[in-house]
C-alpha positions in Angstrom: 37.3 146.1 109.4 40.4 146.4 111.5 39.4 143.4 113.5 38.9 141.4 110.4 42.3 142.3 109.0 43.9 141.2 112.2 42.2 137.9 112.1 43.3 137.4 108.5 47.0 138.2 109.3 47.0 135.7 112.2 45.5 133.1 110.0 48.1 133.5 107.3 50.9 133.4 109.8 49.4 130.4 111.5 49.2 128.5 108.2 52.7 129.5 107.3 54.2 128.0 110.5 52.0 124.9 110.2 53.4 124.4 106.7 57.0 124.6 108.0 56.2 122.3 110.9 55.2 119.6 108.4 58.6 119.7 106.6 61.8 118.2 107.8 63.3 121.7 108.2 60.9 122.2 111.2 62.7 119.4 113.1 66.1 121.1 112.5 64.8 124.3 114.3 65.5 124.8 118.0 62.6 125.0 120.4 63.1 128.7 120.8 63.1 129.3 117.1 59.4 128.4 116.6 56.7 127.6 119.2 53.6 125.9 117.8 50.7 126.1 120.3 47.3 124.5 120.3 44.2 126.5 119.9 43.5 126.7 123.6 46.7 128.6 124.5 46.0 132.1 126.0 48.2 135.1 125.6 47.3 138.1 127.9 43.8 136.6 128.3 43.1 136.7 124.5 42.7 133.6 122.5 44.7 134.0 119.3 43.1 132.7 116.1 44.9 129.7 114.6 46.7 128.9 117.9 50.0 130.7 117.1 51.5 133.7 118.9 52.4 136.4 116.5 55.6 137.3 118.4 56.8 133.7 118.4 55.9 133.3 114.7 58.0 136.4 113.8 60.8 135.1 116.0 60.6 131.8 114.3 60.8 133.2 110.8 63.7 135.5 111.7 65.8 132.9 113.6 65.3 130.3 110.9 66.9 132.5 108.2 69.7 133.5 110.5 70.6 129.9 111.4 73.4 128.0 109.6 72.9 124.2 109.8 75.2 121.4 108.5 73.4 119.2 106.0 76.0 116.4 105.6 79.4 115.5 104.2 80.7 116.2 100.7 82.9 113.5 99.3 83.8 115.8 96.3 84.4 118.8 98.5 82.2 121.1 96.4 78.8 122.9 96.9 76.7 120.3 95.0 73.5 120.1 96.9 72.6 116.8 95.4 75.7 114.6 95.9 76.3 114.7 99.6 76.1 112.1 102.4 73.7 112.5 105.3 74.8 111.5 108.8 75.3 107.7 108.9 75.5 107.2 105.1 78.5 105.5 103.5 80.2 105.6 100.1 82.9 103.5 98.4 85.6 105.5 96.7 89.3 105.0 96.0 89.4 101.4 97.4 88.0 102.5 100.8 84.6 102.8 102.4 83.9 106.3 103.8 81.2 107.2 106.3 79.6 110.5 107.3 79.9 110.0 111.0 78.0 112.2 113.5 79.5 112.5 117.0 77.5 113.0 120.2 78.0 116.7 120.1 76.5 116.9 116.6 79.7 117.3 114.7 80.1 115.5 111.4 83.3 113.7 110.2 84.0 112.2 106.8 86.2 109.2 107.7 87.3 105.8 106.3 85.8 102.8 108.0 86.8 99.9 105.8 89.3 98.8 103.1 88.3 97.3 99.7 90.4 94.3 98.5 91.2 93.6 94.8 88.0 91.6 94.5 85.7 94.4 95.7 85.1 92.9 99.2 85.2 95.1 102.3 87.8 94.5 105.0 87.4 95.6 108.6 90.2 97.5 110.3 92.8 94.9 111.4 91.6 92.3 108.9 94.1 90.4 106.6 93.6 88.7 103.2 95.9 86.3 101.4 96.6 87.1 97.7 98.6 85.4 94.9 98.2 81.8 96.3 99.2 82.8 99.8 102.4 84.7 98.9 101.1 88.2 99.5 99.4 89.5 102.7 97.0 92.4 102.4 96.3 94.2 105.7 93.8 96.9 106.5 95.7 98.8 109.1 94.8 101.8 111.3 97.5 104.5 110.8 96.9 107.5 113.0 93.2 108.4 112.5 92.8 106.8 109.1 93.0 103.4 107.4 95.8 102.2 105.1 96.1 99.2 102.8 99.5 97.5 103.3 100.8 94.7 101.0 103.5 92.5 102.5 105.3 89.3 101.4 104.0 86.3 103.4 106.5 84.4 105.5 105.7 80.9 106.6 103.1 78.5 105.3 99.7 79.2 103.9 97.4 76.3 104.5 93.6 76.2 104.2 93.4 80.0 104.4 95.7 80.4 107.5 99.3 81.5 107.7 101.5 79.4 110.0 104.9 80.7 111.1 108.2 78.8 110.8 108.3 75.6 112.8 104.7 76.1 114.1 102.7 72.9 114.5 98.9 72.4 114.4 96.4 69.6 114.0 94.5 69.5 110.7 91.2 67.5 111.0 90.7 64.5 108.7 87.5 62.8 107.5 88.7 59.8 105.5 90.7 58.0 108.2 90.4 54.2 107.9 88.3 52.8 110.7 88.2 56.3 112.1 91.4 55.5 113.9 92.6 59.2 113.9 90.9 62.5 114.2 93.6 64.6 112.6 97.1 65.0 111.3 99.9 66.8 113.1 101.5 69.2 110.7 104.4 71.7 110.9 105.7 74.6 108.8 109.1 73.5 107.6 111.7 76.0 106.2 113.1 74.2 103.3 115.6 76.9 102.2 115.9 80.6 102.7 112.3 81.9 102.8 110.7 78.9 101.1 108.5 76.9 103.4 106.6 73.7 103.1 103.9 72.0 105.1 104.9 68.6 106.4 102.9 65.9 108.2 104.8 64.7 111.3 102.2 62.7 113.2 98.7 61.6 114.1 96.2 63.0 116.5 93.3 61.2 118.3 91.5 63.3 120.8 94.0 65.3 122.7 96.8 62.7 122.2 99.4 63.4 119.5 101.7 60.6 118.3 104.6 61.7 116.0 105.7 59.7 113.1 108.2 56.9 114.1 107.2 57.1 117.7 104.9 55.1 119.9 102.2 56.7 122.0 99.9 55.5 124.8 96.2 56.1 124.3 93.8 56.9 127.2 92.6 53.3 127.1 96.1 52.0 127.8 97.0 50.7 124.3 100.2 51.6 122.6 100.0 52.8 119.0 102.2 53.9 116.2 101.5 56.6 113.6 102.2 55.1 110.2 101.7 56.3 106.6 100.1 53.7 104.3 99.5 55.9 101.2 100.3 59.4 100.1 98.9 61.8 102.7 97.0 58.9 104.3 97.9 57.9 107.8 96.6 55.5 110.5 97.4 54.2 113.9 98.8 50.7 114.3 98.9 48.8 117.6 102.3 47.6 118.9 103.5 45.2 121.6 106.3 45.5 124.2 108.9 44.0 121.8 108.1 46.7 119.2 108.8 49.4 121.8 112.4 48.4 122.3 115.2 50.5 120.8 118.3 49.8 118.8 121.2 52.1 119.7 124.9 51.6 118.7 124.6 47.8 118.5 122.6 47.8 121.8 119.0 46.7 122.3 117.4 48.9 124.9 114.2 48.0 126.6 111.3 50.5 126.7 111.7 53.2 129.3 115.3 52.4 130.1 118.5 54.6 130.3 121.9 54.0 128.7 125.1 55.9 129.4 127.2 56.4 126.2 130.7 57.0 127.6 132.1 57.6 124.1 129.7 60.5 123.4 129.3 61.6 127.0 125.6 61.2 126.6 122.7 59.7 128.5 120.2 58.0 126.2 116.6 57.1 127.0 114.6 54.5 125.1 110.9 55.4 125.0 108.2 53.8 122.9 110.7 52.4 120.4 112.7 55.7 119.9 115.9 56.9 121.5 116.3 60.4 122.9 119.3 62.2 124.5 118.2 63.5 127.9 121.5 64.4 129.5 125.3 64.5 129.4 127.9 62.9 131.6 131.6 63.5 132.2 133.2 61.3 134.8 131.1 61.9 137.9 129.3 65.0 136.6 126.0 64.9 134.8 123.8 67.6 133.5 120.4 67.8 131.7 120.0 68.8 128.1 120.0 72.5 127.6 121.9 73.2 130.8 125.6 74.0 131.7 127.8 72.7 134.5 131.0 74.2 135.9 133.7 71.6 136.6 136.3 71.6 139.3 139.1 72.7 136.9 137.0 75.9 136.0 136.0 74.4 132.7 132.4 74.1 131.6 130.3 71.3 130.3 127.4 72.3 128.0 124.8 69.7 127.2 123.3 70.4 123.8 120.5 68.2 122.2 122.9 66.7 119.7 126.4 67.3 121.0 128.2 67.5 124.4 130.5 70.6 124.6 133.5 70.8 126.9 135.3 74.1 127.0 137.9 76.0 129.1 138.8 79.7 129.1 142.5 78.8 129.6 144.1 75.6 128.7 145.8 74.0 131.7 149.6 73.6 131.6 149.3 69.8 131.9 147.0 69.4 128.9 148.4 68.3 125.6 146.3 68.6 122.4 146.4 65.2 120.8 143.5 65.5 118.3 141.4 68.3 116.9 137.7 68.3 117.8 135.0 67.4 115.4 134.3 70.5 113.2 130.6 70.0 113.8 130.9 70.9 117.5 130.2 74.6 118.3 133.0 76.8 119.5 132.6 77.9 123.1 135.2 80.6 123.5 
């Protein structure tokens, strides 16, 4: 009778642990909390009926009820057993996407992983979206350890979904070029007034060669071409000869790739592909490149600006007489 009661007790305990092993809670228990053994395990030379050691079963039941395990993250911060996120799950609330993240050490963190734009679309950290026809920039920024939606007024030009800064140039591909003469248009972001910007077309592009409007460029095959506009926002390349590449400057006709010294404006002018360009300044026997400054023998300086030639002295020499005021357009040096 006693032996039969013992076998019954072992069988009940064995079935109890087998039941728990088939639930997900079994997998949350540590190896020491419950040891499930096969029927051929011996304990003290005695085969235990059902394959479970009584001591280990009791230890499993006792340790299970003493253990406190983390089930997940609670978005509402309450004790609702139904509405919680398991590790790895996400939820969208308050214009953000939150995730119950599990670290390598098993800790859970409820953190924001994405922003939601006004159209309900998710934005990755660091991503930007244009709103109100390109006048507003929405950014999903990382601030500290969380995400923040930042609205800013756009500065520059918004073109085909991209913001270009003031005076930035880029090549916009074209598909309707006549005779496929060009691959794209050279565009720039032009500041019309204050913070108002416009996109202007300033040239043509074929391959890696860019030819600005009104200028002549040389293609890889050796031909000279001009970028001309024949309709609104329709451009093409037109071939030119050597005569077309000459320049007209102050009643002078300058050949292509020639230099001209303008003594009245103290400037060195270059004719290139039908356009003139100031490349330097000259004063008596002293010349200087555009963008540089030269110190003269009388301790005065000569500054060569792209549009003007500036001559200035810290102290006016005694033998100098002011006979005429300078053009008000010239910058003041001292």
